[in-house]
N, CA, C and O atoms as CSV, one atom per row, in Angstrom:
chain,resi,resn,atom,element,x,y,z
A,1,MET,N,N,-26.026,-9.536,-106.743
A,1,MET,CA,C,-25.387,-8.944,-107.875
A,1,MET,C,C,-25.158,-9.884,-108.948
A,1,MET,O,O,-24.770,-11.038,-108.765
A,2,SER,N,N,-25.426,-9.323,-110.163
A,2,SER,CA,C,-25.394,-10.228,-111.411
A,2,SER,C,C,-23.954,-10.333,-111.966
A,2,SER,O,O,-23.165,-9.412,-111.756
A,3,LYS,N,N,-23.595,-11.417,-112.660
A,3,LYS,CA,C,-22.351,-11.564,-113.251
A,3,LYS,C,C,-22.211,-10.760,-114.580
A,3,LYS,O,O,-23.104,-10.840,-115.423
A,4,ILE,N,N,-21.159,-10.022,-114.773
A,4,ILE,CA,C,-20.910,-9.333,-116.044
A,4,ILE,C,C,-20.414,-10.435,-116.989
A,4,ILE,O,O,-19.506,-11.204,-116.675
A,5,GLU,N,N,-21.104,-10.473,-118.246
A,5,GLU,CA,C,-20.866,-11.462,-119.203
A,5,GLU,C,C,-20.384,-10.770,-120.558
A,5,GLU,O,O,-19.602,-11.313,-121.338
A,6,THR,N,N,-20.910,-9.580,-120.733
A,6,THR,CA,C,-20.714,-8.787,-122.119
A,6,THR,C,C,-20.110,-7.444,-121.661
A,6,THR,O,O,-20.567,-6.838,-120.691
A,7,ILE,N,N,-19.061,-6.995,-122.397
A,7,ILE,CA,C,-18.535,-5.663,-122.232
A,7,ILE,C,C,-18.777,-4.925,-123.583
A,7,ILE,O,O,-18.581,-5.446,-124.681
A,8,GLY,N,N,-19.239,-3.616,-123.376
A,8,GLY,CA,C,-19.293,-2.809,-124.577
A,8,GLY,C,C,-18.267,-1.712,-124.596
A,8,GLY,O,O,-18.128,-0.983,-123.614
A,9,ILE,N,N,-17.475,-1.561,-125.791
A,9,ILE,CA,C,-16.473,-0.540,-125.768
A,9,ILE,C,C,-16.742,0.315,-127.038
A,9,ILE,O,O,-16.995,-0.124,-128.160
A,10,ILE,N,N,-16.639,1.668,-126.642
A,10,ILE,CA,C,-16.753,2.692,-127.646
A,10,ILE,C,C,-15.413,3.295,-128.023
A,10,ILE,O,O,-14.699,3.904,-127.226
A,11,GLY,N,N,-15.116,3.074,-129.341
A,11,GLY,CA,C,-13.852,3.483,-129.767
A,11,GLY,C,C,-12.901,2.413,-129.911
A,11,GLY,O,O,-12.408,1.845,-128.937
A,12,ALA,N,N,-12.589,2.080,-131.305
A,12,ALA,CA,C,-11.663,0.933,-131.538
A,12,ALA,C,C,-10.233,1.434,-131.911
A,12,ALA,O,O,-9.583,0.854,-132.780
A,13,GLY,N,N,-9.773,2.479,-131.265
A,13,GLY,CA,C,-8.406,2.954,-131.369
A,13,GLY,C,C,-7.470,2.017,-130.652
A,13,GLY,O,O,-7.823,0.869,-130.383
A,14,GLN,N,N,-6.262,2.495,-130.333
A,14,GLN,CA,C,-5.239,1.679,-129.652
A,14,GLN,C,C,-5.728,1.221,-128.441
A,14,GLN,O,O,-5.632,0.024,-128.169
A,15,MET,N,N,-6.285,2.074,-127.609
A,15,MET,CA,C,-6.749,1.803,-126.254
A,15,MET,C,C,-7.997,0.846,-126.228
A,15,MET,O,O,-8.025,-0.172,-125.538
A,16,GLY,N,N,-9.000,1.249,-127.018
A,16,GLY,CA,C,-10.191,0.505,-127.127
A,16,GLY,C,C,-9.911,-0.900,-127.645
A,16,GLY,O,O,-10.470,-1.867,-127.128
A,17,GLY,N,N,-9.030,-1.034,-128.690
A,17,GLY,CA,C,-8.732,-2.344,-129.276
A,17,GLY,C,C,-7.975,-3.189,-128.222
A,17,GLY,O,O,-8.262,-4.380,-128.108
A,18,GLY,N,N,-7.095,-2.668,-127.506
A,18,GLY,CA,C,-6.448,-3.379,-126.467
A,18,GLY,C,C,-7.356,-3.910,-125.311
A,18,GLY,O,O,-7.240,-5.041,-124.838
A,19,ILE,N,N,-8.275,-2.976,-124.900
A,19,ILE,CA,C,-9.233,-3.455,-123.812
A,19,ILE,C,C,-10.119,-4.610,-124.419
A,19,ILE,O,O,-10.446,-5.615,-123.788
A,20,ALA,N,N,-10.443,-4.359,-125.633
A,20,ALA,CA,C,-11.353,-5.513,-126.217
A,20,ALA,C,C,-10.623,-6.883,-126.364
A,20,ALA,O,O,-11.176,-7.960,-126.142
A,21,HIS,N,N,-9.353,-6.740,-126.754
A,21,HIS,CA,C,-8.421,-8.015,-126.853
A,21,HIS,C,C,-8.395,-8.674,-125.537
A,21,HIS,O,O,-8.738,-9.849,-125.413
A,22,VAL,N,N,-7.967,-7.890,-124.473
A,22,VAL,CA,C,-7.770,-8.490,-123.205
A,22,VAL,C,C,-9.154,-9.109,-122.687
A,22,VAL,O,O,-9.239,-10.200,-122.123
A,23,SER,N,N,-10.060,-8.384,-122.918
A,23,SER,CA,C,-11.475,-8.812,-122.437
A,23,SER,C,C,-11.916,-10.092,-123.030
A,23,SER,O,O,-12.424,-10.988,-122.356
A,24,ALA,N,N,-11.698,-10.163,-124.392
A,24,ALA,CA,C,-12.066,-11.433,-125.070
A,24,ALA,C,C,-11.243,-12.573,-124.689
A,24,ALA,O,O,-11.731,-13.700,-124.604
A,25,LEU,N,N,-10.031,-12.334,-124.460
A,25,LEU,CA,C,-9.032,-13.436,-123.987
A,25,LEU,C,C,-9.549,-13.902,-122.495
A,25,LEU,O,O,-9.396,-15.059,-122.101
A,26,SER,N,N,-10.089,-13.022,-121.820
A,26,SER,CA,C,-10.599,-13.330,-120.456
A,26,SER,C,C,-11.879,-13.980,-120.393
A,26,SER,O,O,-12.371,-14.326,-119.319
A,27,GLY,N,N,-12.572,-14.203,-121.778
A,27,GLY,CA,C,-13.756,-14.969,-121.768
A,27,GLY,C,C,-15.048,-14.163,-121.795
A,27,GLY,O,O,-16.160,-14.691,-121.773
A,28,TYR,N,N,-14.815,-12.755,-121.848
A,28,TYR,CA,C,-16.113,-11.915,-122.052
A,28,TYR,C,C,-16.494,-11.795,-123.545
A,28,TYR,O,O,-15.681,-11.874,-124.465
A,29,LYS,N,N,-17.809,-11.597,-123.680
A,29,LYS,CA,C,-18.398,-11.229,-124.960
A,29,LYS,C,C,-18.115,-9.748,-125.144
A,29,LYS,O,O,-18.468,-8.943,-124.283
A,30,VAL,N,N,-17.452,-9.355,-126.306
A,30,VAL,CA,C,-17.121,-8.002,-126.421
A,30,VAL,C,C,-17.893,-7.379,-127.721
A,30,VAL,O,O,-17.921,-7.906,-128.833
A,31,LEU,N,N,-18.493,-6.187,-127.360
A,31,LEU,CA,C,-19.110,-5.396,-128.450
A,31,LEU,C,C,-18.395,-4.290,-128.755
A,31,LEU,O,O,-18.088,-3.624,-127.766
A,32,ILE,N,N,-18.028,-3.876,-129.805
A,32,ILE,CA,C,-17.141,-2.722,-130.155
A,32,ILE,C,C,-17.963,-1.728,-131.104
A,32,ILE,O,O,-18.575,-2.195,-132.064
A,33,TYR,N,N,-17.974,-0.414,-130.843
A,33,TYR,CA,C,-18.635,0.564,-131.709
A,33,TYR,C,C,-17.528,1.604,-131.888
A,33,TYR,O,O,-16.843,2.024,-130.956
A,34,ASP,N,N,-17.402,2.007,-133.241
A,34,ASP,CA,C,-16.448,3.089,-133.549
A,34,ASP,C,C,-17.165,3.898,-134.687
A,34,ASP,O,O,-17.907,3.362,-135.511
A,35,ILE,N,N,-16.912,5.068,-134.660
A,35,ILE,CA,C,-17.464,6.014,-135.729
A,35,ILE,C,C,-17.028,5.698,-137.148
A,35,ILE,O,O,-17.686,6.064,-138.122
A,36,SER,N,N,-15.816,4.958,-137.241
A,36,SER,CA,C,-15.309,4.457,-138.517
A,36,SER,C,C,-15.305,2.964,-138.430
A,36,SER,O,O,-14.513,2.369,-137.700
A,37,PRO,N,N,-16.285,2.299,-139.257
A,37,PRO,CA,C,-16.266,0.778,-139.327
A,37,PRO,C,C,-15.005,0.124,-139.806
A,37,PRO,O,O,-14.817,-1.075,-139.595
A,38,ASP,N,N,-14.165,0.844,-140.421
A,38,ASP,CA,C,-12.968,0.278,-140.951
A,38,ASP,C,C,-12.020,-0.142,-139.775
A,38,ASP,O,O,-11.293,-1.129,-139.888
A,39,ARG,N,N,-12.045,0.639,-138.631
A,39,ARG,CA,C,-11.257,0.319,-137.545
A,39,ARG,C,C,-11.590,-0.992,-136.915
A,39,ARG,O,O,-10.696,-1.689,-136.435
A,40,ILE,N,N,-12.814,-1.346,-136.897
A,40,ILE,CA,C,-13.343,-2.570,-136.132
A,40,ILE,C,C,-12.863,-3.860,-136.969
A,40,ILE,O,O,-12.676,-4.918,-136.367
A,41,GLU,N,N,-12.682,-3.777,-138.240
A,41,GLU,CA,C,-12.136,-4.905,-138.843
A,41,GLU,C,C,-10.795,-5.187,-138.620
A,41,GLU,O,O,-10.278,-6.178,-139.137
């Protein structure tokens, strides 16, 4: 089984942002997509 190094998250709301934050702190590369690009910034 291969090691997971990158996590993709769809939706940068409160939950998606939190998951992205914790994942990045844990050392994963995080890709975020949201229908509104302003939320990602």
